[in-house]
N, C-alpha and C positions, 0 to 999 in steps of 0.2 A: 831374560834380558830384554830391556825395553827397546822397542824399535826406534831407530833414529832416521829422521827424514820424512816421516809421515807418509801421506798418500803419494807425495812426489817420488818417494823411493819404492813405491809399489805396495805399501802397507794397507791392508784392509782395515778400515776403522770400525767395522762391524764384527771383527774377531776380538773377543774379550781377552784383554791382556791384564793379568793380575798385578803386574808391576806399574801399569798405567790404567787403572780402572776408571779414571775421570772421563776419558774420551767417550766411551759408550754411555756412561751415565749422563753426560750432557745431552747427548742425542735423545735418550730415553726421557729425560726431564722436559725437554722442549716438545717432544711428541705428546707426552701426557698433558702438559699445561695447555698446549694449543688445542688438543681435542676436548679437554674440559671446558674451555672458554667458548669454543664453537658450539658445543652441545647446549651450553647454558643460554645462548641467545634465544632460541625459541622457548625454553622452559622459563626463562625470567619474564617473558611476556605474559605468562599465565600465573605469575606469582608463586613460582616453585623455588624452594631454597637451592642453593648451589650444590649442596652435598649430593642431591639427586644426579645432577649432571656429572659430578666427579665419579660417582660409583658407576654410572652408565658408561662413562668414558673408559674406565677400567674393564668393564664387561666386554665392550666393543674391542678393546685392544688385546683382551685375553683370549683364552682358548675357545670361548663361545662363538666368536665371530671371526676376527682376523686370524685366530689360532688355527682355523681350518685351512688356511693358505699353507701349502707345503714349505717347510723350512722357515716359516715366519718366526715362530717362537724361538728356534735355535739362533736365528740371526739377530733379532731385535731384542728379545728378552731371554737370553740364555740363562740356564739355572745358575751358572757361577756368578752372574751379575746381580742376582736378586738380593744377596746380602747387602750390597751397597745401597740399593733402593730402600731396603727395609731399615737400614741404619738411619737414613735421612727421614724416612717416614716416622720412625719411632721417636726421633728427636722432635719432630713436629707435633706428634700426639701428646708427648710430655708437656710441651709448651701449651698445647690446647687445653689439657686438663688443669694446668696452672691458671690459665685465663678463666676456665670454668669455675675454679675455686674463688677467683676474684669476683665472679658475678653473684655469689651467694651473699645475700644481705640478711644478716642475722636480726638487724633491727626491724626490718620489715616483717620477718617471721614473728617477732615478739608482738608487733601491733595487730597481726591477724593470726594469732597462734591457734585459736580454737578452729577456725575455718581451715587453715592451712594444714594442720595435723589431721583433722577428721577426713577431709576430702582427699588429701595426699595419701594417707595410709589406706583408706578404703579402695581408691583407684589403684593402689599397689597390691593390696591383699587379694582382691577378687581375681584379677588376671593371673596373680601368682598361683592361686588355688587351681584355676583351670589349666594353667601351665603344668602343674604337677599331674593332673589327669591326662593331659595330652602326651606327657613324657612316657607314659606306660606303653601305649602302642608304638610310639616312635622308637623307644628303646628296643622293643622286640623286633621291629622291622629293620632298623638301621644301626642299633648299638653294636659296638665292637666288630666292625667288618673284618673280613679276612686279611686285608692288607694294612690293618691297623698296627702300629708299632707298639701300642700299649693297650692294656685292658682297663676300661673305665667302669667304676662301680655305678649302679643304678642311682644311688643317692646323689652322687656328684652330677650325673647327667640330669637328673630330675631338677635339682636346684638351679642348674644353668638354664635349662629350657624355660623354667618358670620365671627366672629373672629376665630372660630375653623377651617374654611376652609382657612383663610388668613395668619395664622402664619407660620413661617419658623423656623426650629430647628437649631439655630446658633451653639451650641456645636457639634452636630452630623455633621453639615456642615463642620466645621473645621477639624473634624477627617477624613471625606471622602476626602477633599482636600489634606490632608496630605498623605493618603494611596495612592491616585492616583497621587501624586506629582504635584498637580495643584496649590499649595499654592503660588508660585511665578510667575505663568503664568499670561498672561493678563486676561484670563477668570477667573482665581482664585481670582485675586485682585478685579475684578468687583463683584464677588459673595460675597467676604468678606465684602466689603463696603455696598452693598445692603442688605446683611443678618443682619448686625448690625442695620441698619435703620429699616428694617422690624421687627426685634426682639423687638426693643424699642417701636415702634408704636403698635405692637401686644399686648405688656404688658399694654400699656396705655389703649387700647380699652378693654382689659380684665378687667382691674381695673374699667373701666366705666360700663361694664355689671354687675359686682359684686355690684358696688354702686347702680346702678338702681334696682338690685334685692333686696338689703337690705333696700332700702328706698322707695320702690314703693308705700307703703301706704301713704307716705307724700312727695310730690314733693319738698317741701322746704328743707327737709333733704338732698336731692340729691345735691342741691347747697351748703349746708354747708359742706357736706363730700368732694365735689370737691375742695372747697376753702381750707379746712384743709389739703387735700392731697397735693395740689399745694404749699401751704405755707410751709409744712414740707419738700417738695422737695427743695424749695428755701433755707431754713435754712440749710439743709445738703450740698447742692451743692455750696453754696457760703461762708457763714461764717465758717461753720464747716470744709469744705474741705481745706481752707487755714490755718485754725488754726491747723488742724491735720498735714498738710505738714510742717508748721513752728515748731511744736513740734518735729516731727521726724527729722528734720534737726538739731535743737538745741541739741537733744540727740544723734546725729550721728547715728541714726537708719538706714538711707538710705545707709550708708557706710558699714554696717555689712554684713557678708556673710550669716547670719541667723538672723531673727528678735528676739529680746529678749523676754523673757516670759512676761514681763510687757507690752511691746508694743503689743503683740499678744492678751493678755487679754484685753487691752484697746480697740483694734479694734473689738474684739468679743462683748464687752460690747456695743459699738456703734451700732453694727449690731442688737443685741437683743433688744436694746431700740427702734430702728427704727421699727423692726418687731412688737414689742409690741404696738407701737403707731398706726400703720396702722391697726392693728387688732382691737383695741378698738374703732376706729372711724368707723369701718364697712367696711373696704376694704378687706384686707387679709395680713397675716404676710409676705407672700413671697414678696410683693411689697416693704415693708420696708427693707427687706434684700437686695433686688436688688438695692435700692437707696443707701444703705450703701456701697455696692460694688463699686459704681460709684465714690465715694469720696476718695478712697484710692490712694495715689500717685503712678504713674507708673515710676517715675524717678529711674534710676539705677536698673530697673527690680525688684522693691520692691514687686510688686504684685506676681511675680513668686516665690520670696523667701518666701513670706507669705503663698501662696497656698501650697508650698512644705512642709511647717511646719505643716499645719492643715488638709490636704485633705485626708489622707489615710483611716482613720477609716470611715468618712462619705461616701467616694466613694466605699469602700469595703463592708460595713455593712448597713449603714442607707439608702442610696439612692437605692440600689437593693431591699431593703424591701419595700420602697415606691412604686416602679413600680410593684413589686410583689403584693402588697396589691391592687394596681389599677387593676391588672389582676384578683385578687380574687373577685372584684366587677363585673367582666364581666360574664354574663350568657348568652351564645350564644343559649341556649335552648329556650330562649324567642323569638328568631327570627324563628317563626314556621309558618309564612304566607308568601305567594309569594310576596306580596307588601314589606314585610320587606327586603327581598333580593334585590328586585328592587331598594329600596332606598339605600341599601348598595352599589350596583354597580353605581348608580347615584352619590352618594356622592364621591366614589373613582374617578370616571371620572371627575367630576367637580373640585375636589381638585387638581388633577394632570394637567388636560388640561388647566385650567385657569392660573396656575403658568407658565407652559411651554410656552404657546402662548404669554402671556404678557411679560415674561422675554426674550423670543427669539426676539420679535419685538423691545423692548427697547434696548437690547444689540446690535442689528444690527443698530439701529439709532445712536448709539455711536461709530460705525465704526468697529465693530468686524465682522469676517467672519460668514457665515451662520451656519457652524457647531460649531464654537465657541459660537455663540449666542444661539444655541439649547442647548449646554452644560450648559450655564448660566440658562436658563429656567428650565432644568431638575433638576439642583442642588437647585434651589430656591423652588422646589416642595417638598423637604424633610421635613417631619414633626417631627418624632422622639420624643425626650425627651420633648420638649416644648409642643407639642400637648397633650401628656399624662397628663402633669401638668394642662393644660387648661381644659381638660375634667374632671379631678378629681376635680378641683375647682368648675366647673359647677355642677357635681353630688352632691358634698357635700353641695353646696348652694341650691339645690333643683330646679335648672333651667332646667335640663334635667332628663329624667327618665333613668332607667337601660337599657331599650330597646335601646333608642338613644345612650346611653353611649356605649353599645356593638357595634352598627353600626359604630360609629366614631372611636372606638378603632381599629376595623378591617381596617378602612380607613387609620389610622395612621400607622399601621403595613405594609400595602401594599405599601403605598406611600414611606415609609422609605426603604423598602426592594428593591424596583425597582430603587432607585436613583443611586446606584453604577453601576449596569449592564447597565442601560440606558445611563449613562454618558460615559461609555466605548464604547458603541455602536455608539453613535453619535459623539464622540470626541476621537477616538482611539489614542494610543501612536504615531503610525506612522504619523498620520495627525498632531498631536500636535507638533512633531519635525519639520515638514515642516513649520508650522506657526512660530515657534521660530526662525528657520533659516531665514525665509523671513523677520522677524522683525529685526534680527540682521544685515542682509545684507543691509536693507533699512537704518538703523541707521549708519552703517559704511560708506555708500555712502555719507550720509549728513555730517558726522563729519570729514571724512579724505579721500578724493578722491585719495590722493597720494599713499595710500596703494595698491589700485587696479592697479596702474601702475607698481608696483614692481613685476617683473616676478618670483623672488625667493619666495616671500611670496605667490604668487598665486599658485605655484607648491606645497608649503607646505600645503596650505588650501585644495588642492585636494588630499593630501596624496600620492603624487607620489615620493616615495623613494624606488627605487628597492634595494633589498638585496638578490641577488641570486648567487653572486660570490665574490671572494676575491677582485676584483677591485672595488666593490661597497662600501667596508668598509670605504675607505678614505673619501668619501663625505656624508656618512650616518649620520644622527642625528635625534633626537626626536623633534617634534614640542613643546610638553609640557610633563612634568612628572606629572601624577595625583596620588597623594598618598591617598589612602582610609584608614582611621583610623576607625576600627570597635570597638575596646575596648581600655581602658586606658593602658592595658599591652602591646599594640602594639606600643606605642609611641617610646620607646627606640629602638626597631628593625628598625622602620621606619627611625629614625634619623641616625642610623648606616649605612643603605643602601644609604640614600640620601647623606651622607658624602662621601661615596665611589664613587657615581655617578656624583656628582655636585660640590663638593668643589675643588677649584683650580683656577688658573689664567685663565680667558676666554676673548676672543676677541669679540668686538661688544657689549659692555654694552650700555644700553639706555642713551641717553643724557638727562640731567635734565635741560632743558630750562625753561624759565619762563612760557611757555605754558603748559608744562607737568610735572612740578615738583611734583604736587600733584598726578599725575596719573602714575608716573614711576614705582610704585610698584604693579600696577593692571595689571593682565595678560590680554594681548590682543588676545591671542590665536595663535600668530605667533612667530616663533623663530627669534631671533635677530642674524643676521650674520654680518661679518665684511664687511665694504664697499670696501675693496680692496683685491685683490688676489696676490699682489706683495710682501707679507711678506716672510720671510725666511722659507724654508721648514724644516721639521723634518728629521733628518738622522737616519735611522735604520742600525746598523751595525750587520751583521750576523757573528757570531762566532761559530766555530765548534770544539768541544772537540774530539780529535782523539781517546781518551781512552774509550769513551762511545758513545751511540747512541742518546744522547740528543742534541737538537738544542738550543743554547743559544742566546737570542736576547737582546741587550742593547739599550736603548732609550735615545736620547738627543734632546731637543726641538729646531726646526729650522724653521718649516713651519706650517702655520695653516691648519687644515683639519676639518673634522666633529667633531673631539674631541674638537675643540677650540670654538664651538658654545655655546653661553650662552642660556641655556634652562630654560624657566619659570617653576616654581613649583606651583602646585595647591593642596592644602590639603582639602579633603572632609571628614567631620566627619559624619559618618553613625550612627546616634543615633537611639536607639531602641524606637519606638513609642508604648507607653503603654496606658492604659485606664486612666492615670492620668491627671488631669486638668493642671498640671504643664507643661506637654508636649504640650498641646493645646496652652497654653499661650505663651510658647517660640516659637513654630512653627508658630503661627499666627502673631507673631511680626517680622518675618524674611522678611517681604516685605519691610522693610525700605530701602529707596533709598540711604543711606550712604554706599559707597563701602567698608568701613572698619567695617561695622556693625557686621557681623558674627564673624570676627576675635576678635573684641573687646569684644564680649559678650560670647564667648565660651572659657572656660579655656584651653581646649586642643588645639584649633586653636591658642590661644595666644602663646603657646610654639613654635609652628612651625613658627609663625610670628616673634618672637624674634630670633629664629634660623636663619631665612632667612635674617633678618636685619644684624645680625652679620656676615653672610656668603656673603652678598651682592648678594642675589638671588632674581630675580623677583618673586613676590609671590601674590597669590590670594587664596581665601578660600570660602567654602560653607558648610552649614549644611543641611543634608538630614535626615528627620525623616522617619524611615521605620519599618514596622512590621518585625518580625523574618522571615516569609516565603517569604517576598518580597525583601530581601537584595540583592540577585543576580540580580533580575530584575531591581532594582533601580540603581545598579552599571552599568548595561548594557545600561540603558536609559539615562545616562549622555551624554551631547553633546560632542562627541569625534571625533577626526580625526583619519584616519587610521595610521598616523605617530606618534600618541601619545603613551606614555607608562604608563599603569596603574600599579602602585606599590601596591601590596596587601600584607601587613605584616601579618603573622600568628604565633600564639603562638604554639610551638611544645612540645616536651617532657620536662617535668619539674621535679624538685626535690621535693620529699615529705619529710616532717620533722616528725619523729616519736616522741613518747613521751619522749625518752631519748636524744632528740635533736641531733640525728645523722642523716646525710644526707642519704637518701635511694633512689637509682635509680630504677625507674620502667622500667622493660624490656617488650618489646612488642613481642608477639609470631608470628604475621603475620600482613599483611598490614591493614586488616579489623580492628584490634585492635587499631592501631595508627590512622587510619582514623576516627573512631568513637570518639577517643580522641581529634583529631583536631577539629571536628565539635562541640563537647561540650565545649571545652576550649575557642573556638573563637565565641561561641553563634551563630552558623550557622545552618540553616535547612538541612535536610538530602539530599536534591536535589540541594544544593548550587552550587557545581562544575559543575553539569550537566547543569543547567540553564545558568551558566556563559559560559560554552563551546558552548552552542547553540546560545546565544544572543550577546555576547561581540564581537564587530567588531573592535578591535584594538590590539596592542601588549600588553602583560601582563607579569609581573614579580611577581611571588609568592615567597615571602621570608619567609621560615619556620625557626623560631629561636628556637633551641634546647638547648641553653645555658643560657636561662633565669632562674632566681631564684637561681643560684649558689652563695654560700657564699664564696667559696674559689678559685675563678678564678684569675689567674695571669694576670692582665690587661696590664702588660708591656711585655707580651710575644709576639713575632713576629707573625703577622697574615699571613695566607696563603690563596690565592685564587686558586681554582682548577676547571678547565673546563673539563667536561666529554663529549666526542664525541663518543658514542658507535656505531653509524651508519657508515657503511663503505662508504656510499655516503651521502655527506653533502646536507641538505635541507635549506630552508630559516630560520627556527628556529635555526639551527646549526650556521649559519652565524651571526644571531642576538646574540647568546650566545657568540660567538667569539668576536663580536664587544663590548659587555658589559665587557668582561674581559679586552680587550685592553683599553677601556675607563676608567675602574677602575684603571689599572696600570698607565695610563697617569695622572689621577687626583691625585693618590697617589704620583707620582713623583713630581708634582707641589706643593703639600702640604708637600713635604719632609717626607712622610710616607712610610717607607720601607716595602714592602710586597713581600713575596714569591709567585710566580705565576707559575703554571704548567698546561700544556694542555695534557690530557690523550686521545690519539686518537686510534681508532681501527687500528690494524696493517694491516688490509686488505685495508685500505685507503692509497694506496702506493703514491698517488700524493699530499697528505696533506703537508708534509714538504717542498717539492719542490715548491708547489703553494704559501705557506706561505712565503718562502724565496724570491720568485720572487716579491711578493707584497712589501716586506720590501725593497728590492733592488730598485725596481721601484719608490717607494715614498721616498727613502732615509731616512728611519726611523731608530732611534736607541734608546737604553735605557740602563742606567747604571746598573740597576738590571737585574737579569736573569729571563727569561721566558722559562722554560724548556718544551720541547715536548717529551713526553714519549709514545712510541708505546705499546699497550696492546694487547696481543694475546687473541682472543675470540674463544672458541670452540662452535660450533653449535650443537644442537640436530639433530638426523636423519631427523626430519621433516623440519629443516632449518628455523623454524619460531621463536623459542625462544632459546636464548643462554643456553648452559649447565650450565654455571656459570654466575650469574649476573655481569654486567660490573663493578659496584661499588665494588663488592667483589674481583674481579681480581685486581682492582686498589689498594685497601687497602692491599692486599697481596703482591703487587709488591715491590720488594727490592729497587726500585728507590725512592719510597715514604718514606719507612722506618720510619713511624710515630707510636708512641704508642698511646694508647687511650688518655692519658693525653695531648699529643701534638695536639690533634684534637679539643680541646676546643675552639681554636680561628681560626679554619679552616672553610672555606665556600666552598661548592661544587656547581658549576653551571651545570645544566643539561638541554639541550633543550627538549622541548616536541612538536614534530612535529604533533602529532595527538591528539589534544585537541577535543575529540568528545563527543557528548551529551550522548551516551549510556555508553561509557567507557572513562571518562575524562583523565585518566592517563595510559600511556603504562607500559609495564612490567618493563622496566629499570627505569622509574620514580618511580614506586611503590617501587621497591627494594631499590632505593636511599633514599626515604623518610623513609622507615623502618630502614635501616642501620643508617641513620642520627639520628633517635630517640634513637636507642640503643647505638650508639657510641658518642652521644652528639655533633655532628657538625651541622652546619647550612647548609640548602639546599635552593638553588635558582632555581625555575623552570621557564624556559623562553619559551614563545610561540610567534611566529611571525604570525600575522594575514595575511592571503593571500585570497583576494576576487577573486574567480574564476568565479563569475557571473557578468553580466553587468546589472545594475539597471537602468531602464529607468526613466527619470525625470518626475515628476507629477506636475501638476499645481494646484493651490489653487482655491477653489470655492469662488469667490468674491461676 
């Protein structure tokens, strides 16, 4: 009888009550999930998959560690409560196997059939053979122990041990490829194809070992079970697969943004029926769930939408409990003999070495470099989730004892743990970039040798665009603008800056001949320049107002210069890589050879694609899945030229809405306050700007939008662009900022968008106005609107290192600007950052401008010109 009144009536909640099993289960679930997530914190920092933390959590909570505490196991995990945990765990693993079936892309296998089958089968066969040899001494040492409830034949034991050494964890493999940004590399594509084949064949062999185990008393039953399993697979994979696809098309399910409740229920029903059938014929329910996942249509990314709808609870609750329960079954105290640990090390060595050697040799045969091939071998040695499932099935089926289970769990943990660091060791980022550059160069030579004969393009590829004086501004231009979209809120600021930089009449648009009509919108990485230099010049007319100290410049278009160059745009969506299966499905499908694939399947990139079509801008796109801590590293690892411009839009100060619906402005007391706000609002790690400063080798424009979220902005108010030049001596970043201001003015003039532009220069820079005027006169430039040059007096502190008053504060207090706070809402201030250093990414003036922009609500653009002061020797690839 169930106890009434609970703990208030003196009932002990840790005493298992079969009539109310939920009480203890809830405590067990909370304990397991909390331990898993706590252990995952340090492991996630070293790029380890979560399954390692979940299994280790089970080991800690099991008899190995906490189980040594007297009465702990009887109280927290009594034997009578384990069936409840096992039921939930098995439901989770059935859903996991269904998701695993969804991940199998048969179309991708067809595209890379030869490579996938050859490498996949060899990396399965070699470890399988060594596993059969290892099974001989293992069986003699540990087979059929005295406490075993059943006798297992050697053939069944041998097949299972061989399968345990041969499998590869495809889900963990996909996540590692994503984190290391190998998903689109040549080695990554090879690993994906081989991993799918290896995974499918591994499950087939595991099913065979289970069938042999369940029917070893009657060999005839083995044949019947095999025939039933094969027949069930044919029924699902042919009639049912096409019937399901036909039904989903007729009901317009494939066109929905989210699957309907009825469709989701129907597919779950198909999965449970399949799992039930394979269970009752003596295989295992996970194989039925896997078969059901294979038949779901992949058209229109339906598997992604379906997974997104149903995966959260299984991934967050059920599956961690499964792997934790597997850990609870591990008792490392049983490994108390020398030979036990000898077999542990032998198992680890055989499992890793056979995969690495076989994978490396086969990848080399298929034309990869040695270090690429070694990376393929190392990645194929990953065990992870699949190995844990295999071992748990073998333990529950009575094929292996708890001692062997503990040995192989250690093998699975070690092989999974070393996969990421070994891959980084044998295939580092620097070498990978060399390989990719070699492949691109080789393809370009084959496809279009004329490009190599163009001297202008060659200079652009080398990044030879000096910008150290006023005379360089006329011919300077960017090879490509790379816009990194980190959050959906950054879309609007991105488009606003792109509109300022790129919209307008440009010379040298790509011709759309019959040969390249389909490719005209794909970025080639080279800037398109005018084929002639005999066009009219732009005339700049220098006007001087005798009543003030401002220099007014008016601009009229007459001659092409760097401003007239058509610059391609590349949009990169930096998506957050989570533990969700949806991310794995989406990321693993980005190997598609269609050049429009990413733009057509990513809603954010679709916006930029439409914007580029309307604006007639050459456009390309890419999706990069990245963890939070790797965002800066992944941005810096993009294939960039020194003459590119990375546009990084950031969300700045925002308006909070109180309960009475009044807009409330948040004021920031110091730079640290707004800095932490920037990191949190943009989902960036604490070291983001430091890593970016250390690793990014190109020009960068960080645009902080502080006017986002306003409800009462006057969108028709005249905009103003303001350039801040606080340094008395101009450096390369100052000239880049000046170039950007002139470029925006030029584009605005062509787009008939009137903009007020002002240059605030340090009054100690006595040569600025004269040098600027000489540049205008020399090039014959003019502009109808005014670009004012306003000298600002700067008072230095006695140490002469930091100004007594920040430059931006002197600018805002200057009577020449005479803007109220309300007039700043459409103002943008451009400030050069000459010293983007790892230890201190932002200088004093930049920090003060960011802080003032947050409090005054004007936008801030931070500009840095990359200057490579070292000479890097070229290195050759090992063939």
